[in-house]
C-alpha positions in Angstrom: 5.7 94.9 62.7 3.4 95.0 65.7 4.8 98.4 66.8 4.5 99.4 63.5 0.3 98.7 63.7 -0.2 99.5 67.4 1.2 103.0 66.6 -0.6 103.7 63.1 -3.9 103.3 64.1 -4.1 106.1 66.3 -1.5 107.9 64.6 -3.8 107.9 61.2 -7.0 108.3 63.2 -5.7 111.5 64.3 -4.5 113.1 60.9 -7.1 112.1 58.7 -9.8 113.7 61.2 -7.8 116.7 61.8 -6.7 116.9 58.4 -9.8 119.4 57.3 -9.2 122.2 59.5 -5.1 121.8 59.6 -2.6 122.9 57.2 -0.6 120.7 55.2 2.9 122.0 57.1 1.7 121.1 60.5 0.1 117.9 59.4 3.5 117.0 58.0 4.9 117.3 61.2 2.5 115.3 63.2 2.9 112.8 60.9 7.0 113.1 60.8 6.7 112.3 64.6 5.1 108.9 63.4 8.0 108.1 62.0 10.1 109.0 64.7 8.3 106.5 66.6 9.1 103.6 64.3 12.4 105.0 64.3 12.8 104.4 68.0 10.6 101.1 67.5 13.7 99.9 64.7 16.5 100.8 67.4 15.1 99.4 70.4 13.3 96.0 69.2 15.4 95.4 66.5 19.1 96.8 67.4 18.8 98.9 63.9 21.3 102.1 64.7 21.4 104.8 62.4 24.7 107.0 61.0 24.2 110.0 59.2 27.1 111.8 57.1 26.4 114.7 54.7 23.5 117.1 56.7 25.6 120.4 56.3 25.1 119.7 51.9 21.3 120.4 52.7 20.5 123.7 51.2 19.5 126.5 53.9 17.3 129.0 54.2 13.7 128.9 54.2 13.0 129.4 50.4 15.6 127.1 48.8 14.2 124.3 46.7 15.5 120.5 46.7 14.9 117.5 44.9 16.2 114.2 47.1 17.0 111.2 44.8 18.0 108.1 47.0 19.1 104.6 46.4 15.9 102.7 47.9 16.7 99.5 49.5 13.8 98.9 52.0 11.1 100.8 53.9 13.8 101.8 56.3 14.6 105.2 54.2 11.2 106.4 53.5 10.3 106.2 57.4 14.2 107.2 57.9 14.4 110.3 55.6 11.6 112.7 56.5 13.1 112.5 60.2 16.6 113.9 59.2 15.0 116.9 57.1 14.3 120.2 58.0 11.8 120.9 55.5 8.4 119.2 54.4 8.7 116.7 52.2 6.6 115.4 49.1 7.1 111.6 48.1 6.6 110.6 44.4 5.1 107.2 44.8 2.4 104.8 42.9 -1.1 105.5 43.2 -2.0 102.0 44.7 -0.3 102.4 47.8 -3.1 104.9 49.1 -5.3 102.2 49.4 -2.9 100.8 52.8 -5.2 100.9 55.6 -3.8 104.2 57.5 -0.6 104.7 56.1 -1.8 105.2 52.8 -5.5 107.0 53.8 -2.8 109.4 55.9 -0.2 109.8 53.1 -3.6 110.9 51.0 -3.7 113.8 53.3 -0.3 115.2 53.0 -0.9 116.3 49.7 1.8 114.2 48.0 2.7 113.7 44.3 1.0 110.0 43.6 1.1 108.3 39.8 -0.4 105.8 37.4 2.6 104.1 36.4 0.4 102.3 33.7 1.0 106.0 31.5 4.3 106.8 31.8 4.1 109.7 29.6 0.9 111.3 31.5 3.0 110.6 34.9 5.9 112.5 33.8 3.7 115.7 33.4 2.1 115.1 36.6 5.3 114.7 38.4 6.9 117.9 36.6 3.9 120.2 37.2 2.8 118.8 40.9 6.9 119.1 42.1 6.9 122.8 40.5 3.8 123.8 43.1 5.2 121.7 45.8 9.0 123.5 45.5 6.9 126.7 45.1 5.5 125.8 49.0 8.8 125.2 50.1 8.6 121.9 50.1 11.4 119.9 48.8 10.6 116.9 46.5 11.7 113.1 47.4 12.4 110.6 44.4 13.6 106.6 44.3 14.9 107.0 40.7 15.1 103.6 40.2 11.7 103.1 41.1 11.6 100.5 43.4 13.5 98.7 46.1 16.4 97.5 44.9 18.1 94.1 46.5 21.6 95.0 48.4 25.0 95.0 46.5 22.7 95.2 43.2 21.8 98.3 40.9 18.6 99.3 39.1 17.8 101.2 36.2 18.0 105.0 37.1 14.5 106.8 35.5 15.0 111.0 34.8 11.8 111.7 36.3 13.5 113.4 39.0 16.8 115.3 36.9 13.8 116.1 34.4 11.8 118.3 37.4 15.3 119.9 38.6 16.1 120.9 35.0 12.6 122.6 35.0 12.5 124.1 38.0 16.2 124.7 38.7 16.6 123.2 41.5 19.5 121.5 42.6 19.6 117.7 43.4 20.4 115.9 46.7 21.8 112.6 46.1 21.3 109.8 48.7 23.0 106.7 49.3 21.6 104.3 52.5 22.6 100.6 53.1 19.1 99.9 54.8 19.2 96.5 52.8 22.3 94.8 55.0 19.8 95.0 58.0 16.3 95.5 56.9 16.2 94.0 53.7 14.2 94.2 50.3 12.1 91.0 50.6 11.5 89.0 54.0 10.3 89.6 57.2 13.5 88.9 59.5 15.4 92.6 60.1 18.9 92.0 61.7 20.9 94.5 64.3 23.6 96.3 62.7 24.2 100.2 61.6 22.4 101.5 58.8 24.3 104.7 56.6 22.8 107.6 55.6 25.3 109.8 53.5 24.1 112.8 51.9 25.7 114.1 49.0 26.9 117.8 47.2 24.3 119.5 46.0 24.5 119.0 42.1 23.4 122.4 40.2 20.5 121.3 37.3 20.4 124.8 35.5 21.6 124.5 32.1 21.9 120.4 32.4 20.8 117.7 30.1 18.1 115.1 32.2 19.8 112.3 30.8 23.0 113.6 31.8 21.9 115.1 35.2 20.8 111.7 36.0 24.1 109.9 35.0 26.0 112.1 37.2 23.8 111.2 40.2 23.4 107.9 39.5 27.6 107.2 39.6 27.8 109.6 43.0 25.4 106.9 44.7 26.5 104.0 43.2 30.1 104.9 44.3 28.9 105.9 48.0 26.8 102.9 48.0 30.6 100.8 47.3 31.9 103.2 49.9 29.6 103.0 53.1 28.5 99.1 52.4 32.1 97.3 50.6 31.1 94.1 51.9 27.9 94.1 49.4 29.9 94.7 46.7 32.6 92.6 47.6 32.2 89.9 44.9 32.0 92.2 42.0 
């Protein structure tokens, strides 16, 4: 946490100060370099290593769209996944996060999709409109369909905002399973050394699909893959 604090302040100042004159894409890769610095610290200070599989499933080509739908167990994947992707990402997140000093202020400069979760109907329309805009710009959209961090070995309720955007835009869905909870728990300060696996699944076509039915397929793949990459968490069940 000290490493994050020490590095985010100068990085945040630099990003915020340059945002009026620098385009969104260079700003994004500048922010990703800070993510990489945090992941380096996670490996060196905490002993957390990362294993990644399935990168070959990511769409190729400078204009190929994608919507990433990921399991969400901790803060780690929000910092890690951008470092693995070949394209800029737009996170969908609650507006309250913009108030976090330096981190939230920097996010505000990166043209993300922030929503008011008090109004679900308005939030859904905003996600679809802004998500389509991002995809048209060549930016991939990433969402956590369970909506919040879920404890290791548990399953949340998968919401259909991501698959609704996929159906509306025609972009394929990329499911992602992450076992971050065994090293970086959802709650609590203590982290544990070990190996975090990130498994990127095959692209799932969205054209001609129904959002709920598409999300059921995404959920089935993610939860089955979670049991494969972190069997200890599901042994009792």
